[in-house]
Phi, psi and omega in degrees: 000137180286165184295341180270003176081008185274350180085002177207163180274129177269134181209103180282136179098195183295148179294154178242100188298333186254009182288146175237159183232137171241133182237141184221139175265006176283122182299150177245115175273120183274163178301330181291346185101342177287166182226145171252122187289337179209163184227151166228135180234126174267131181210160175227155179225154178225146180082187183240138178280129178298162181300324179268008177055039184259358186248023183277135175236124178266124176257128181252130186269163180277187186309310186264007181277186178203195183288344186272080183277337183201161175299152172258335179200178185295335182272353184279155175288148178299148176266176186282344178233046182302328184292342187247339190242129177147173180303128178078358180268182183304314171264081189287111183284357169279343180245325186251151170261106187262133180237136172221125180242149172291135187287157172303132182092356179282188182227023181241042171115342178266150181313128182200192184300336182276000179274155178291144174293165182304329181283351176074005185275325178205171182279158180303312184058223181291349179272002175299133187296156177299132182246143176245168176299323178298322177296319179300316182293323178298320177295319177297321178300317180295322177298316180296322175301317179298324181278357178079028182251110181276329184216134179273139169296323179197157168236134189227136177193156177236145180062237175303324175296326176293324176296321177295319178298320175300313182296323175300314181294338179272309187277328187226045185301326181291345180259008184232125175286315183211146176240126179250111186249116186241132176051055181218173186203171178299330177193160178281144179290163176298326177296317178297317177299322182301318177299318180294320180299314179297320179297316180294323177293324177299321178291310186292335181262006170290133183301337182269002181295324174052044180057028177088358181253066184251008190292337179263007180220209179279137183273164181282068186294321181296315180297316180294319178298317179296319178299317179294320179298316177300311182297322183298327176300321182288341180277344182260175176240163176301320180298313182291325180290321177297316181294324186279324190244335183299319181296334182235039188307318183254027178234068183293155175291146180275083178234138180268107182232341186088355178256163180304137180219039178290321183252156181297323179294327178293316180292326177296310180296321178298318178296315180300316180295318182292323178290325183298321184293344180285342186230006184224153181258135183299318179296322176296322178299315177299315182298313187284322177294326176296320178299317177298316183291329181282340181295123187203108176270358178118162179265318185275150180305324182296322180291319180294319177300316180298319181296327184260001190295333182270000183293140177235357183274171173274152186231147169224128179242128174243134175225169187232140190299329184254014177278108179262352177284310172236082191289167180306316183299324180288319176297323180296332177301321180293315179298313180300319180297317181290320177297319178298331178272000180075024181267151181283103183228117174260157180208157175210132175260120187258129175291123179203139176273358195270001178072208184299327181289001184305325185292349179256358188249128187300314182300322181281336184260015180303305178291326179298318177300317181297314186287323176296314179299317180295319181297313181292323177297316179296326178297335178272006177088009178257121183254149181288171181291152174287127178240138176282137179303146178282091179213156178301137181226162173251178177267003182267117183294346180271353183284148176290349181257002175293152187302324174268089195295133182297329184292341178298313179297324179290321176299318180299328178296328183267353181273144168295163185294335179213185179117173184273150184220135168244128182254113184267111188083054190282354182060225181272013174086013184300306181294317182297324178292327175297316181292320177299314181291339176282345177115002178286136180197146349285163177235145181222136176249140173242125184213139184265350180264123187295320180295319177296323176301314180300319181290325177293318176298323179299333177280359181085022183260142172287117188224129180253130178278104182199157174275128180304328180298333186228000191253021186247352186300330183285343182282125182293164176300139175053033182287335184232153175289321183222137169245126181258141170226092190259107179052042178240343185307319186289346182256001184276142178279309183256079183298315181299313181298319182291319178297320177296321178294322180301312182281349173278314188274348184222152177291330178218140172250144175235120184239124173246140181205152175285142180269107183283359174259015179303139186311308181301327178289320177300315184293321179297318180295318180292321184287317187257342180068025181225161178302125183300144176228125174219187176294163173078227187293346180261005187273048181223153169288153185301332186270358180228010181292139175282352181284120178267331183237153181231071188285145167254168179296318178296320177301316181295316180299317180295319179296317179300318179297320179297324184269007184058041175253127182270133172271109183282321185201158180203146175234128179241134190230138162264098190290333180294323180262355180056050179227150175276137185256128177244336180258123178046060182299334180298336177260319191266346183255142175254358181218134176239135172235115192234133175261129184230162173202169176295140188297330184285350181284000000 
C-alpha cells in the first residue's frame, strides 16, 4: 500500500521503469508548522554503493525534473541530465553511486498535492501544505538514512536543484563532502518572483481549477500551459531567442494548441506549454514555484555570510553569462560570502547564449562537465596532470618565458617556509600547486580565464573565477600570509587598486613582472623605431597585445613610494645570462621579483 493510503503508487506522466519507492510512517513536521503523517519518496539510483558507503552522490532536480536523471540501459528513455551522469562522465557511475529522488511536493511519485489526505476522502489538492527547500532536503536526508548513507561524497543540482544543494551545505554540512551549486543564487529576484506569481494566478483562475480539486475531472490545462509558457521565457536569453526565432519570425510551426501562433516564438511557447501539461500537475507547479520563491538567504552580504557561516564542506559554483533568472552577480554573492568566511569555494562563469537552461544543454555545459568532473575527482584525492601554461616560450631554460618559469624559484626564495597563500592571476594553478605541495595552506587562486580555472580545479586547488581588478573585495584584511601577483601586473587595469588590495589582504605581497625598460628593448626601440618584439610576453603585435601596462623597475619603485608601500626585498635577474643583477637593474635586468608590505608594518 502506498504512503497515501490509496493502495497504489501515484505517478503523473510517463511510467518510470527503474523507479523505486520508499515509504515511511514517521511524521514530517514542515517549516510552516504543518505536518505530513506519512511519506512516499520516488527515487532512482545508478552505479554501486561502496562497502563503506563513501561514494554516494545526490543529484537534486529542477522544477520540472523528476527522479529519472539518466538512462539505466540502452533500452531506457533518456534522462533530464544525460550530459552529466553515466560511465566516464562528470558523475561517473563507474565510480559513484548516484541517487536522484523526486522532491517533496512533486508529482512523479513523491508525496505531493495529488496524494490522498490522511482521512482518505480526497486528495490534498490546493490544500497541500506550503513546502520549502529545507523541507525537501529533510525528506532527502531521511531517504539517505534509509539507504544506509551517512555522508555524501557530493550533492549536485541546478536551479531549484542548486537551491537544494545550497540547503544541504547549510543544514547538513557535516554529511556532505562537496556541494556543486549550478545556476542558483541566495534568492530569486523580484522580477523572477513576478513571473511565478502571474503563472500561479493563471492556474488558479483557470475555470477548471476547481479550488485545486480537479483530479476526478478535467484539469486546468490552459492555466498550467500559460504558467509554463511564462516560465519558459525566463529560462531563455534574449540572445538565444533572437537566434532561434528571428530568422523565422512569421513562420510559426503548424501545431494545434489553442494558443496564438502568429509568430514562431508563439507557436514554440504554445507547444512547450501543451506538452508540459501531459506530465505535470498544476498543484505541484504551484507548490514547487512557491518553494523556489520562498528560498531566501538574505539580500545583504552580511546576511548571506551568516547563513553560510557554519558550512564545512567544499563548494563549487557554476553560473552562466546570459542567465538573468539567477545571474552571475547573484551566484558571486555566494562565493564572496564563503571566501569572506574562509571556506573553500571554487567558481566558474561559463560563456553560454542559452540563458538559465544552459545547465541542461550539452553545448553550453562542455566546460561545466569538465570542471564538475575535475572537482569531484579532486575531492577523492586524485589530482589532474600538471599542464604548462599556454604562452609563448623559448628553448632556453634560463628565460623567464621558458615553460618552467625562472620566477617561480625566485618567488620561493622570498616566501616563508609555510603559511597561507592567495595567487592573484593563478593561471592553470601551476605555481599554486607547487606551493601547496610545499606545505602552504590554505591556498586560493583567483583567475579570470574560465579554461584556466577548470585546469586549476583539476589540480585540486580552490579557484575563483574573477578579475583581479574587481574580485578581491570579499577577502578580509590580513586573511593570508602572502598574496602573489606573478607576471600579471602588466595585464591589470587598476594597478593602484590591486597593489593596495595586495597589502590589505596579506601580510606580505610578492610581485613578479617583466622589466619593460630592459636594455635590449630600449636599444631595439631606438634602433628600429617600433614597438620591440621578442619571444614571450613581447611576442605580439602592438594592436593585439594583452599587456595593458609596460612597467619598468623604477616605475614600480616610484609607485610603491607614492602608495606608502614598503619594498621589503627584491631580486632582479638577467634571465638570459642566469645572473642576479645588483647594479642598475632597471637597465640590466629583464625580471623583477619584489616583496612588499604596508609601510606602517
